[in-house]
N, C-alpha and C positions, 0 to 999 in steps of 0.2 A: 104645349106648343113646342115644336122643335126649333132649334137654332138654325137660322139661315146663314149660308155662306154668301154674304152680300159683298159685292165689289162696286164701288162708285168710281167712275172714270169720266174723263171729258167726253162729251158727245162727239161722235165721228160722223162724217158725211154718210157713211153706209147705214147709219142708224135711222135715217129720216123716215123711211117707210114704216119701220117697226114702231117708231114714236107716234106717227100719225095714226096707226091702228090703235095704239094705246090711248091716245086722246079720244078717238071715236068710241072705244069701249067705256071710258071713264066719263065723258061729257056728252056724248051723242051729237046729233046734227045741230042742236041749238047753240053749240059753241061758236058758230060762225057769226051769230047775231049779237054776241056779247060785246060790250064796249071795249073791254080789255083786249079781246081778240082783234077788233077793228084797229085799235091803236098799235098792236104788235105787228099786224100785217103791213104797216107802213114802213117798217124797217126790219131787216132780217135780224134774228137773234145773234148774239155774240158767242161764237164757238168757244172762246177761252173762258166764258163764264157760264156755260151750259153743260150739264152733267147728266149721265145716265146711271141707273142702278141696275145691276145684273145679278141674277141667281143662276149660276152656270153661264149658259149662253143666252138665257132669256132676259130681255129687257123688261123689268118690272116697275121702273119708275124713271121719271125725267123731270128736270127743271131747266128752264131757259131764262135768260136775261136779254132784254132788248134795249138799245140806247134811246133815250128820250130827251126832250127839253121840257122843263116845267117853268114857264116864263123865261127868264134869262139864265136859269140854272140847268146845267147838264146833269142828267141822272140816268137811272136804269128802271125799267119796268120788269118786275119779276113775274114770271109765269109763262105758260102754265106750269104749275107744280102738279104732276100727275103720278099716281100710283095705281098699278093694276088692281082692280077691285078684289081679286083673289088674294092679294098680298097686303091689304090695308091693315092698319093697327099693329104694325110690326116695327115702327120706327123708321121706315124707309123715307117717308116724306121729311121728317125732321133731319135725317142724315143728309139728304139732298139739299135742304135749306141751309144747313150749317156750311156745307162745302161751297155752295154758290156764294153765300154772303162773305165767307172768309176770302174767297178768290177776288170778289169785288173790292173788299177792303184792302187786300194786298196790292191791288192795282191802283189804289188811290181814289176810287169812286167815293163820293160823299153822300149820295142820296139814292135810296131804292124805294120805289112805289109799288103797290100791288092793290088789287081789289080782292078782299077776302074777309074772313071772320076774325075779329080782334081776339076772341078767347084763344084761338089756335096760334095766331101769329105774334101775340104779345110776348110769348116766351123767347122770341128771337129779337126782341127790342122794338117791334113795330108799335106805332101809336096812330090814333086817328088823325087825319089831316083836318085842321079846323074848317068848318063849313064855309063854302064859297071862296076859299083861298085858291084852289086849283079847279080848272074846268077840263073835263075829259070829253072826247069827241063822241058823246052819246050819253044816254042816261045811266047814272050810277047811284045807288043808294049811298048817300054821304057817310053813313056809318061804316061802310065797307071800304072806303078809300083810306088806305094805310100807308105810312111812311116809316122808313128806318133811316135815321139821321146818323151818318157815320162821321161827318164833320160838324162839330157843334155850330149851330146857327144857320145851317144851310136850308133847313126846312122853312124858316121864317123868311128867307130871301126868295123862295120858290113861290111865285104868284102868277096867276093867269092860266093860259091854255097849256095843256100837256099835249105835246106833239111828238110823233116819231122823229128820230134823228138819223139821217143817212150818214153812214160811216164809209170812209174811203173814197 
């Protein structure tokens, strides 16, 4: 395998169409019906916590964070995390995750939620949310609702509905 010259940078407004095409290739049309997508469409992602991965001028990966409330707790919903299928298994997703989580931590955010596979996300500190503690706006396999607690005790305080949070 050859070494990639990977650059991770903040997402720019001009990236929107390329990222949408990337999501289409990676997730297909079914992505619009997913609960996590429905939650994210309620509030735009935060540009300062969303990043793209490039090889040359080609966008090969993207991660976004959107503001949410989890009961009375403010937090972030991570996703989608997307890597172009032709560039999978090269560490791009992990690099995007680290960059986005580090940026959220630096800005003082205390809780990040996502819907995903624990075996992949556990290495970044994510744990399963206890059953029935949080309610998403649609069906979600409870084993796939994960949280990263960046402020000790914040996950225990997050109870009830998870809703998009309008910023600004």
